[in-house]
C-alpha positions in Angstrom: -0.1 0.2 0.1 1.6 3.3 -1.0 2.1 6.1 1.8 -0.6 8.3 0.2 -3.2 5.1 0.2 -3.4 5.4 3.8 -6.1 7.8 5.2 -4.6 10.1 7.6 -6.8 8.6 10.5 -5.9 5.2 10.4 -1.7 6.7 9.3 -1.8 8.4 13.2 -3.1 5.1 14.8 -0.5 3.2 13.8 1.8 5.4 14.4 0.7 5.6 17.8 0.7 1.8 18.2 4.5 2.0 16.8 5.3 4.2 19.7 3.3 2.2 22.2 5.1 -1.0 21.4 8.8 0.8 21.7 7.7 1.7 25.4 6.7 -1.7 25.9 10.1 -3.0 24.7 12.2 -1.0 27.0 9.8 -1.6 30.0 10.6 -5.0 29.8 13.9 -5.1 29.5 14.3 -2.5 31.7 12.5 -4.2 34.8 16.0 -6.4 36.1 17.4 -2.9 35.9 15.0 -1.3 38.1 14.7 -4.5 40.1 18.6 -5.6 40.7 18.7 -4.5 44.1 15.5 -6.9 44.5 16.5 -9.6 42.3 19.9 -10.0 43.6 19.4 -9.7 46.6 17.0 -12.8 46.3 19.0 -14.8 43.6 22.3 -13.7 45.1 23.8 -12.1 42.2 27.0 -9.9 42.6 28.2 -6.9 39.8 29.6 -9.6 37.8 26.8 -11.9 37.5 24.4 -8.7 36.6 26.9 -7.2 34.0 26.9 -11.2 32.4 22.8 -11.5 32.8 23.3 -7.6 30.8 25.9 -8.9 28.1 24.0 -11.8 27.7 20.6 -10.2 27.0 22.6 -8.0 24.3 24.3 -11.0 22.7 20.8 -12.4 22.4 19.8 -8.8 20.8 22.9 -9.0 18.6 22.1 -12.8 16.9 18.5 -11.8 16.8 19.4 -8.7 14.4 20.9 -11.0 12.2 17.8 -12.2 11.0 15.0 -9.6 12.0 15.9 -7.4 9.4 15.0 -10.0 7.1 11.9 -11.1 8.5 10.6 -7.5 8.5 11.5 -7.4 5.0 10.1 -10.5 4.0 6.9 -10.5 6.2 5.9 -6.7 5.7 5.0 -4.4 8.7 1.1 -5.8 8.7 2.8 -9.3 10.3 6.2 -8.4 11.5 5.0 -6.1 14.2 2.5 -7.9 16.0 4.9 -11.4 15.7 7.7 -9.0 17.2 5.5 -7.7 20.0 3.8 -11.1 20.9 7.2 -13.0 21.0 9.1 -10.7 23.4 6.0 -10.1 25.5 6.0 -14.3 26.2 9.6 -13.8 26.5 9.4 -11.4 29.4 6.4 -13.2 30.7 8.7 -16.1 31.3 11.0 -14.4 33.3 9.0 -14.8 36.3 9.8 -18.5 36.6 13.4 -18.2 36.3 15.1 -19.2 39.4 18.3 -20.2 38.6 21.4 -18.3 36.8 21.2 -20.6 33.9 17.6 -20.1 33.5 17.9 -16.1 34.0 20.7 -16.4 31.2 18.0 -18.4 28.3 15.0 -16.0 29.4 17.2 -12.7 29.2 18.6 -14.2 25.8 15.2 -15.1 24.5 14.1 -11.7 25.6 17.3 -10.0 23.7 16.4 -11.9 20.5 12.7 -11.0 20.1 12.7 -7.9 21.0 15.7 -7.4 18.2 12.4 -7.2 15.7 11.2 -3.9 17.4 14.0 -1.8 15.8 13.6 -2.9 12.2 10.2 -2.9 12.5 9.3 0.3 13.6 11.9 1.6 11.4 10.1 -0.1 8.2 7.0 1.0 9.4 7.5 4.7 9.5 9.2 4.1 6.3 5.7 2.6 4.9 3.2 4.8 6.7 4.6 8.4 6.7 5.4 10.4 3.6 9.1 11.0 3.6 8.7 15.3 5.0 7.6 13.1 8.0 9.7 10.7 8.5 12.6 12.5 11.0 9.5 13.8 13.1 8.1 10.2 12.9 11.6 8.7 14.0 12.3 11.1 16.6 8.7 10.7 18.1 9.1 6.7 18.4 12.5 7.3 19.6 10.9 9.4 22.3 8.7 6.4 22.9 11.8 4.6 24.2 12.9 7.2 26.3 9.0 7.8 27.7 9.3 3.8 28.7 12.8 4.4 30.3 10.9 7.7 32.6 7.6 5.0 33.0 9.7 1.9 34.3 11.4 3.4 37.4 8.2 4.7 38.5 5.8 2.2 37.5 8.0 -0.7 38.2 8.6 -0.8 42.1 4.8 0.1 42.5 3.9 -3.2 40.8 6.4 -4.9 42.2 4.9 -3.5 45.6 1.8 -5.3 44.9 2.8 -8.8 42.6 6.8 -8.8 43.3 9.3 -8.8 41.2 8.0 -12.2 39.3 4.6 -10.9 39.0 6.2 -7.7 37.3 7.5 -9.3 34.6 4.3 -11.3 33.7 1.9 -8.2 34.2 4.4 -6.3 31.6 4.5 -9.6 28.8 0.4 -9.7 29.0 0.5 -5.8 28.5 1.9 -6.6 25.4 -0.6 -9.5 24.4 -3.1 -7.1 24.6 -1.5 -4.8 22.2 -1.0 -7.3 19.6 -5.1 -8.0 19.7 -4.9 -4.2 19.2 -2.5 -4.3 16.3 -4.3 -7.1 14.3 -8.1 -5.2 14.9 -6.3 -1.8 13.5 -4.3 -3.5 10.3 -7.8 -5.8 9.7 -7.9 -5.4 5.6 -5.0 -3.5 5.0 -2.2 -4.8 3.1 0.8 -2.8 4.4 4.0 -3.2 3.4 2.6 -5.9 0.3 4.1 -5.4 -3.5 1.7 -4.2 -5.8 1.5 -5.2 -9.2 4.0 -7.8 -11.4 6.6 -5.3 -13.2 10.1 -6.7 -13.1 11.7 -4.1 -11.1 9.3 -4.9 -7.8 9.9 -8.7 -8.4 14.1 -8.1 -8.3 13.7 -6.0 -5.1 11.1 -8.5 -3.7 14.0 -10.9 -4.3 16.7 -8.6 -2.8 15.3 -8.4 0.5 16.3 -12.4 1.4 19.9 -12.0 0.5 22.5 -9.6 3.2 25.2 -9.7 0.9 24.4 -6.8 -1.6 24.1 -4.6 1.9 27.5 -6.2 3.4 29.2 -4.8 0.0 27.7 -1.5 0.4 29.8 1.6 2.5 26.5 3.2 3.9 26.1 -0.3 5.6 29.6 0.0 7.6 29.1 3.8 8.2 25.6 3.3 9.8 27.1 -0.2 11.8 30.7 1.5 13.5 28.6 4.3 14.6 26.3 1.7 16.0 28.9 0.3 18.1 30.1 3.5 18.9 26.9 5.2 20.2 25.0 2.6 21.6 27.5 1.2 23.9 27.1 4.4 25.8 23.0 4.1 25.5 23.4 0.3 26.8 25.7 1.3 29.6 23.4 3.9 30.6 19.9 1.9 30.4 21.7 -1.3 32.7 23.6 0.7 35.1 22.7 4.0 36.0 20.1 2.9 38.8 23.5 1.1 40.1 25.2 4.6 39.7 22.8 6.5 41.5 23.1 4.0 44.1 26.8 3.8 44.2 27.0 7.1 44.1 24.0 9.0 46.0 23.2 5.6 48.4 19.5 5.9 46.7 17.9 2.4 46.0 14.3 0.9 45.8 11.6 3.3 45.1 13.6 6.7 45.4 15.0 6.1 42.7 12.0 6.2 40.3 12.2 10.2 40.3 16.1 10.7 39.3 15.9 8.1 36.5 12.5 9.6 35.5 13.8 13.4 35.1 17.5 11.6 33.7 15.2 9.9 30.8 12.8 12.8 30.4 16.3 14.2 29.0 16.2 11.5 26.1 12.4 12.4 25.4 13.6 15.9 24.7 16.7 15.1 23.0 14.3 12.5 20.4 11.8 15.1 20.0 14.2 17.9 19.1 16.7 16.3 17.2 13.9 14.9 14.6 12.0 18.6 15.2 15.2 20.2 14.1 16.2 18.4 11.3 12.3 18.0 10.0 12.5 22.0 9.9 15.6 22.5 8.1 15.5 19.8 5.9 11.9 21.7 5.0 13.8 24.8 4.4 15.8 23.3 2.0 19.3 22.6 3.5 20.5 19.9 2.0 20.5 16.6 4.0 24.4 16.1 4.4 24.6 19.9 6.3 21.5 18.9 8.4 22.7 15.1 9.3 26.0 15.6 9.7 25.7 19.3 11.8 22.9 17.5 14.5 24.9 14.5 15.1 28.3 16.6 15.8 26.0 18.6 18.0 25.2 15.9 19.8 28.4 14.5 20.2 29.9 17.5 21.8 26.8 17.3 24.4 28.4 14.2 25.9 31.7 15.4 26.5 30.9 16.8 30.1 29.2 13.4 31.2 32.5 12.1 33.4 31.8 15.4 35.5 29.0 13.1 37.0 31.2 11.5 39.2 33.0 14.6 40.6 30.1 16.5 42.0 28.6 16.4 45.3 25.7 18.0 43.9 22.8 15.4 43.3 20.9 17.6 41.0 23.6 18.3 38.7 24.5 14.6 38.1 21.1 14.7 37.0 21.3 16.8 34.5 24.6 15.9 33.2 22.9 12.4 32.5 19.7 14.1 31.0 21.9 16.1 29.0 23.8 12.6 27.6 20.8 10.9 27.1 18.5 13.9 25.3 22.0 13.7 23.4 22.3 9.9 22.4 18.6 9.9 21.0 19.2 13.0 19.5 22.1 10.8 17.7 20.1 8.3 17.5 17.1 9.8 15.6 19.3 10.7 13.1 21.1 7.9 12.4 17.9 6.1 11.7 16.5 8.7 9.2 19.9 9.1 7.9 19.5 5.0 7.0 15.8 5.9 5.2 17.4 9.1 3.2 20.2 7.2 1.9 19.3 3.3 1.5 16.6 2.0 -0.7 13.7 1.1 0.9 13.7 -2.7 -0.1 17.1 -2.5 2.0 16.4 -0.6 5.5 15.2 -3.4 7.3 18.3 -5.2 6.8 20.4 -2.0 7.0 18.9 -1.0 10.2 18.8 -4.6 11.5 22.7 -4.9 10.8 23.7 -1.5 12.6 21.1 -2.6 15.2 23.2 -5.9 15.5 26.2 -3.9 15.8 25.0 -1.6 18.2 24.1 -4.6 20.3 28.2 -6.3 19.7 29.0 -2.8 21.5 26.2 -3.5 24.5 27.7 -6.5 25.0 31.2 -5.5 25.2 30.4 -2.9 27.4 28.4 -4.7 30.1 30.4 -7.5 30.5 33.4 -4.7 31.1 31.4 -2.7 33.4 30.8 -5.7 35.4 34.2 -6.6 35.4 35.5 -3.3 36.3 33.2 -2.6 38.8 34.1 -6.1 40.8 37.5 -4.9 40.5 36.9 -2.1 42.3 37.6 0.4 39.2 34.5 2.4 39.7 32.8 4.1 36.9 35.6 6.2 36.1 36.9 4.2 32.6 33.1 4.0 31.5 32.5 7.5 31.5 35.9 8.7 30.0 34.8 6.0 27.0 31.6 7.4 26.9 32.5 11.4 26.5 34.5 10.6 23.3 32.8 7.6 21.6 30.2 9.9 20.0 32.8 12.4 18.5 34.3 9.0 17.2 31.4 7.8 15.8 30.7 11.0 13.8 34.2 11.1 12.3 33.9 7.5 10.9 30.7 8.5 9.0 32.1 11.7 7.6 35.3 9.3 6.7 33.4 6.6 4.5 30.4 9.3 3.8 31.7 12.3 2.9 28.7 13.6 1.1 24.8 11.7 2.1 23.1 12.1 -0.4 18.9 10.9 -0.7 18.8 7.6 -2.3 16.2 8.0 -5.7 14.7 5.3 -7.8 15.6 5.7 -11.2 12.5 7.3 -13.2 9.9 4.9 -14.9 11.0 1.9 -11.8 8.6 0.2 -9.5 9.6 0.1 -6.1 8.4 -2.5 -3.6 6.2 -1.3 -2.2 4.6 -1.1 -6.0 4.8 2.7 -6.2 5.8 3.8 -9.9 8.6 6.3 -9.9 
């Protein structure tokens, strides 16, 4: 179905569902971080154990991203969305019955692998349902949704845990995902989202190309995104899994009291998503070329992360929260424009796989940083080495993108061809 064929009302209903899926995705993975002190005490974990679980989650996600982009491109957004949300919701619920370290490793791997459906499917859905001029804003909104999940998690999860325990919290979160699946199927009933319309040879070639990762691995655009994701996502995963622990170590805050500082910090992430997407949409709408817009915003975001090590040297609790909020805002502005860059320069039939491979690479960075964090903290070295890396990682990512793609140009199909969505150009 062409973008223009979707009614405005249904388009925004679909976008709302994509946003909600992003919230559920992040809440499900954050339960273990917010309830770490309770779960660790119950199951006798140390920092290295927790770091190992975080690394296994990332490894599961990384492995998942090797196939989820193909699944998203093959099934189309109509069926890939409920498949992904349903699968990770069941994996989240299984945490409620895990008792040993081995069982927790298994369910964390399952959750990571299934949640890997979220990013390529969400990106492809935005590219399908929104006109080109609105995609940056769409990516900003969906990234803000992830941040909203991070805001809601520390506020809601402890309250749910008080009522149902930490095991019941996983079950409740998973059940909400299954409700989402039902809502998506009802909304998309009778729609043919993402299905090829027509039988032109060009469309058939595009569909066939969806099943092969070879072409994207030979493309420098893929590697520009992949390495940038390794560098930038490492910091995101570090803060996602370890920020509650940082506030606990630095200021002695734990339990329900963690809700407010974490919510404030992740509010910064939501603001960064909206600002990063909104500013780029406005600048592109004014006729500024995509190369200047994307690289300019990426560079500004990278500079905003530089002060993060100062959080270790301040005795002011609000200042530390502000520095974390700034870092998370910068990450999400960076991430929003990096995902939009994929949609800018990559043919639509390859967007799912390029996004998935970039996310796979980002999760490889997450595996490394999660395990290293556990080892460094267990060894008593603290957060300084981790925050020093974080402070320069985004500048490294910008430099790499510029090295491989010195001039970003929008991808345009050849005139007279029919793309994978059946649209003639």
